[in-house]
N, C-alpha and C positions, 0 to 999 in steps of 0.2 A: 248581245242585243236582245236576245229572247227574254232574259231576266228583266231588262229595262221595260220591254213591252208588257210583261205581266205586272210589273210594279205600277205602270201607268193605269192598267185595268183596275188594279186594287184601289188606287187613288180615286179613279172615276166612281167606283162603287161607293167608296166612303163619302165622297162629295154628294152623290145622289141621295144616299141614305140620310146624311145630315140635313140636306135641303128638305127632304120629305118630312123628317122629324120636326124641323122648325115650322114647316107649313101646317102640319097637324096641330102643333102646340099653339100657333097663332090662331088657327080656326077655332080651337076649343076656347081660347081666351075671348075671342069675339063673340062666340055663342053664349058665353057666361056673362056677357055685358062687362067687358074689361074695366074693372075698377068702378063700376057703376053701382047698381043696387045689390050686387052680390058681395058681401063683406069678405068672402074667402078668396076673391079674385086678386 
């Protein structure tokens, strides 16, 4: 059961990291004017 608990903790960490990464990526795209006047967006 200890292994299961540690596996759940790892999954939680991965989910939080993925969510934070997507949040930062989305914020950067919004700041750059997502597909607007910035041709590189």
